N, C-alpha and C positions, 0 to 999 in steps of 0.2 A: 428189482424195482426200477433200475435205471432204464431199460428198454421200454417198459410200459409208460414211464413218465415222459420219456423223450417223444414217443408217438403221440401222446396226449398234447404235449407242448407244441409239437409241430402243427397239429390241427387247430389249436387255439390261435397260434400266430397266423395261420392261413385265414381263419375266420376274421380275425381283427384286421388283417390287411385288406380283405375284401370289403368289410364294413367301412373302414377308413376311406377307401377309394370311392365307394358309393356316396359317402357323406360329402366328400370334396366335389363330387359331380352331381349333387342332388337336384340342382336346377335343371340340368340337361336330362336327367332321368325322368323327372316329372313332366317336362315339356314333350318328351318323346313317348310318354305313356308306358314306360317300362317299370313303373313302380311295383306292380304286382309280380312281375317276373323277377325283379331284383329281390323282392321280399321273399319269394319262394327259394331263391338261390341262397340267401343268407340263412334262412331257416334250415335248409339242407346241410349247410356247413355246421350249424348248431347241433343237428342230429348226429352228424359224423363225429363231431367233437365229443359228444356224450358217449357214443359207442366206443370211441378209442380210449375214453377214460375208465371204462369198466375194469380193464385189467389192473390198472393202478389202484382203483378204489377197492377191488376185491382183495388185492395183496395187502393194502393198508389195513383193512379190517382184520385179516388173518394175523398180521403182525401185532396189532393191538390186542387181539384175543389171546395170543400166546404170551405177550408181554405182561398182561394184567392178571393172568391166572397164577395161583400159588403153585410154585414149581413142585414142591414136595407132593402135594395132593394129586397133581396131574400125572406125575410119574407113577405113584402108587396105583391109581385107577387104571393106567395103561398096563401096568404089570398084572393086575387082576384080570383084565380082559384077555391077556395073552395066555394066562394059565389055564 
């Protein structure tokens, strides 16, 4: 779970840093007409962030599924499928 979460956090921090930088320079961005370009750049960072979170989210779902299933029933069904 660690590497998946670290990759996700790295991309979140990168997106937040880019967004913060743009917001600090918003007047210049608007004056130069780069609003659309900057908007597309931030959106691509969002997409990258969501893609990198897939591994963590899938792992979290699996851990929740395993953790909430009755242990005894899970083992007995597994044993029946193996026989």
